C-alpha positions in Angstrom: 147.1 -165.4 60.3 148.9 -168.7 61.0 148.8 -169.7 57.3 150.3 -166.4 56.2 153.0 -166.6 58.8 153.8 -170.2 57.8 154.0 -169.1 54.2 156.5 -166.4 55.0 158.7 -168.8 56.9 158.6 -171.4 54.1 159.5 -168.8 51.5 162.4 -167.6 53.6 163.7 -171.1 54.1 163.5 -171.9 50.3 165.4 -168.7 49.5 168.2 -169.5 51.9 168.6 -173.0 50.6 168.7 -171.7 47.0 171.5 -169.3 47.9 173.3 -172.0 49.7 173.0 -174.3 46.8 174.4 -171.7 44.4 177.4 -171.1 46.6 178.1 -174.6 47.7 176.8 -176.9 45.1 173.8 -179.1 45.1 172.0 -179.9 48.3 171.3 -183.6 48.9 167.6 -184.5 49.3 166.9 -185.0 53.0 163.5 -186.5 52.5 163.1 -190.2 53.4 163.4 -192.6 50.4 160.0 -194.0 49.8 161.1 -196.6 47.3 161.5 -200.2 48.4 164.5 -202.4 48.1 166.2 -202.4 44.7 163.9 -199.5 43.6 160.8 -201.7 43.9 157.5 -200.9 45.5 157.5 -198.1 48.2 158.2 -199.3 51.7 155.0 -198.9 53.7 156.9 -198.2 56.9 158.7 -195.2 55.2 155.3 -193.9 53.9 153.8 -194.1 57.4 156.8 -192.2 58.8 156.6 -189.5 56.2 152.8 -188.8 56.5 151.7 -187.0 59.7 148.7 -188.3 61.6 145.4 -186.7 60.7 143.9 -184.7 63.5 141.0 -186.4 65.4 137.9 -184.3 65.1 135.7 -184.0 68.2 132.4 -185.7 67.8 129.5 -183.3 67.3 127.5 -182.8 70.6 124.0 -184.1 70.7 121.2 -181.5 70.4 120.4 -180.1 73.8 116.8 -180.0 75.0 115.5 -176.5 75.8 115.5 -175.6 79.5 112.5 -175.8 81.7 111.4 -172.2 82.1 108.2 -171.2 84.1 106.9 -168.4 86.3 104.5 -168.4 89.2 102.1 -165.5 89.8 100.8 -165.8 93.4 99.7 -164.0 96.5 102.9 -163.5 98.4 101.6 -161.1 101.0 98.4 -161.7 103.0 96.7 -160.4 106.0 94.3 -162.5 108.2 92.3 -162.1 111.3 94.3 -163.6 114.2 91.2 -164.1 116.2 90.1 -166.9 113.9 92.7 -169.3 115.4 92.9 -171.2 112.1 93.3 -170.1 108.5 92.7 -172.3 105.4 93.1 -170.4 102.1 93.2 -171.9 98.6 93.4 -171.0 95.0 95.8 -168.0 95.0 98.4 -168.8 92.3 99.0 -169.4 88.6 101.7 -171.4 86.8 102.9 -169.8 83.5 105.0 -171.5 80.9 107.8 -169.1 79.9 109.9 -171.5 77.8 109.8 -173.7 74.7 109.5 -177.0 76.5 105.9 -178.0 77.5 105.2 -178.3 81.2 103.7 -181.5 82.4 101.2 -180.2 85.0 100.9 -183.6 86.6 104.5 -183.2 87.8 103.8 -180.0 89.8 104.4 -180.7 93.5 105.7 -179.2 96.7 109.2 -180.2 97.7 109.5 -178.4 101.1 107.9 -175.7 103.2 109.0 -173.8 106.3 108.4 -170.7 108.4 110.0 -168.7 111.1 107.3 -169.0 113.8 107.7 -171.8 116.4 104.1 -171.5 117.6 101.9 -171.3 114.5 101.5 -174.5 112.4 102.2 -173.7 108.7 101.6 -175.9 105.8 101.7 -175.2 102.0 100.4 -177.8 99.5 99.1 -178.2 96.0 95.7 -179.6 95.1 96.7 -181.1 91.7 94.3 -183.1 89.5 95.9 -181.9 86.3 97.1 -184.3 83.5 97.6 -181.7 80.7 100.6 -180.2 79.0 101.1 -176.4 79.5 102.6 -174.8 76.4 104.5 -171.6 76.0 102.5 -168.5 76.8 99.8 -170.4 78.7 98.8 -170.2 82.4 97.2 -172.8 84.7 95.7 -172.6 88.1 92.6 -172.0 90.2 92.0 -168.5 91.6 89.6 -167.3 94.3 87.7 -164.0 93.5 90.1 -162.0 95.7 93.2 -163.6 94.2 91.8 -163.0 90.7 91.7 -159.3 91.5 95.4 -159.0 92.3 96.6 -161.5 89.7 94.4 -161.1 86.6 92.5 -157.9 87.0 95.7 -156.1 88.0 97.4 -157.2 84.7 100.1 -159.2 86.5 99.2 -162.2 84.3 97.9 -161.6 80.7 98.5 -165.1 79.4 95.3 -167.1 78.8 94.4 -169.5 81.7 93.8 -172.8 80.0 93.6 -175.1 83.0 92.3 -174.7 86.6 93.2 -178.2 87.9 96.1 -176.9 90.1 95.3 -175.0 93.3 97.7 -173.5 95.9 96.7 -174.1 99.5 98.0 -172.6 102.7 97.0 -173.6 106.2 97.8 -171.9 109.5 96.9 -173.5 112.8 97.3 -172.8 116.5 97.3 -169.0 115.8 97.6 -167.1 119.1 95.8 -163.9 119.7 97.5 -160.6 119.1 99.3 -159.0 116.1 102.4 -160.6 114.6 104.0 -161.5 111.3 105.3 -164.7 109.8 107.9 -165.2 107.1 107.3 -168.4 105.2 108.5 -170.2 102.1 107.7 -173.1 99.9 109.7 -174.9 97.2 107.7 -176.0 94.1 108.9 -178.3 91.3 107.6 -178.8 87.8 109.3 -181.0 85.3 111.9 -181.5 88.1 112.8 -177.8 88.0 112.5 -176.2 91.5 111.3 -172.7 92.4 111.2 -171.0 95.8 108.1 -169.0 96.8 108.4 -166.4 99.6 105.4 -165.3 101.8 104.8 -162.5 104.2 101.8 -163.3 106.5 100.3 -160.7 108.7 98.0 -161.8 111.6 96.1 -159.0 113.2 93.2 -159.1 115.6 90.0 -158.2 113.8 91.7 -157.6 110.5 89.9 -158.3 107.2 91.6 -160.6 104.6 93.9 -158.7 102.2 96.1 -159.9 99.3 99.1 -158.6 97.4 100.7 -160.6 94.5 104.0 -161.0 92.7 105.4 -163.0 89.8 108.7 -164.9 89.9 110.5 -167.3 87.6 112.8 -170.3 88.0 115.3 -168.6 85.6 115.5 -165.2 87.5 
């Protein structure tokens, strides 16, 4: 569009000059004289003034690495017997690589954990002996039989589990008698990419252990 508009403007300007030249005589050449003194070699200063500076092209950006993309399928809702006083549950989550970049399982760690109950002691950790790379479409993690029912048998995770060297662990201490709920969270990190996990923990006197699971990603 800009070239076409420029062409029309140039054509109009030339036509006007041609009419003016016919009516008024020759039009002196207004372009700078590139010849040197006495008609010799062209003056470099004149040539520099006559030629516009070439545009500076932006350097091509370096190739960007693919983003870290992973998901965690884990038991997010759990019920325990409050009469036990202490709960120690492990092996209830899987890490799934959902991106092109391999995940270094040895970098999997817990950054922070917290809960909304001032009485019960809550701690979330990872038992991690892994040193493998997790590739796209692969899962890793250890699962208890009950966790396997709600994560694998339910179809929540269909990717092949290629490593079981990472195990989620949750501890509850100083549990009072009675029935009450705890909302808790933990922030994981793999390849320096964080992901927050949310938990609903139900403590009921005489209850049997029950699990429900979900799947979340760091790109959601």
